[in-house]
C-alpha positions in Angstrom: -38.5 -57.9 60.6 -36.1 -55.0 60.2 -34.3 -53.4 63.2 -34.6 -49.7 62.7 -31.9 -47.3 64.0 -34.0 -45.6 66.6 -37.5 -45.5 68.1 -38.5 -42.4 66.1 -37.6 -44.1 62.8 -39.4 -47.2 63.8 -42.5 -45.2 64.9 -42.6 -43.3 61.6 -41.9 -46.2 59.3 -44.6 -48.3 61.0 -47.2 -45.6 61.5 -50.7 -46.0 60.2 -53.6 -43.6 59.9 -57.3 -44.2 60.5 -58.2 -41.6 57.9 -55.9 -42.7 55.1 -55.7 -46.4 54.4 -52.7 -45.8 52.1 -49.7 -44.3 54.0 -48.8 -42.2 50.9 -52.1 -40.4 51.2 -51.4 -39.4 54.8 -49.5 -36.1 55.3 -48.3 -37.3 58.8 -46.2 -40.1 57.3 -42.8 -38.8 56.3 -40.4 -41.8 55.9 -40.9 -45.2 54.4 -38.7 -48.3 54.3 -38.6 -50.3 51.1 -37.6 -53.8 52.1 -36.9 -55.2 48.7 -34.1 -52.6 48.1 -33.2 -52.1 51.8 -33.8 -48.3 51.3 -35.2 -45.6 53.5 -37.0 -42.8 51.6 -38.6 -39.5 52.2 -42.1 -40.1 50.9 -43.3 -38.2 47.8 -47.0 -38.0 47.1 -48.4 -37.6 43.6 -51.5 -38.5 41.6 -50.0 -41.6 40.1 -49.1 -43.2 43.5 -46.2 -42.7 45.8 -42.5 -42.5 45.4 -39.5 -41.6 47.5 -36.2 -39.9 47.7 -33.4 -42.1 49.2 -31.9 -40.9 52.4 -28.5 -41.9 53.8 -28.9 -40.8 57.4 -31.7 -41.0 59.9 -33.4 -37.6 60.3 -33.9 -38.1 64.0 -30.7 -39.7 65.4 -28.2 -39.2 62.6 -27.3 -42.8 62.2 -25.9 -43.8 58.8 -28.5 -46.0 57.1 -27.8 -49.2 55.2 -26.8 -48.9 51.6 -29.6 -49.8 49.1 -29.4 -53.3 47.7 -29.9 -52.3 44.1 
């Protein structure tokens, strides 16, 4: 299990929604963590699925995030 930089990051990355079974369909989910590449992303929603834009700093506490593995 990954140690996230702050409670807000953990809460957002782990959030689930009763209305949307896929986090990428939920407008309340903003940030995702991609474990395979050790990357935090701002979630992008599109018709073909979800994607993300890498972020280097936590939007809540400002901590520098780990460098992606790829």
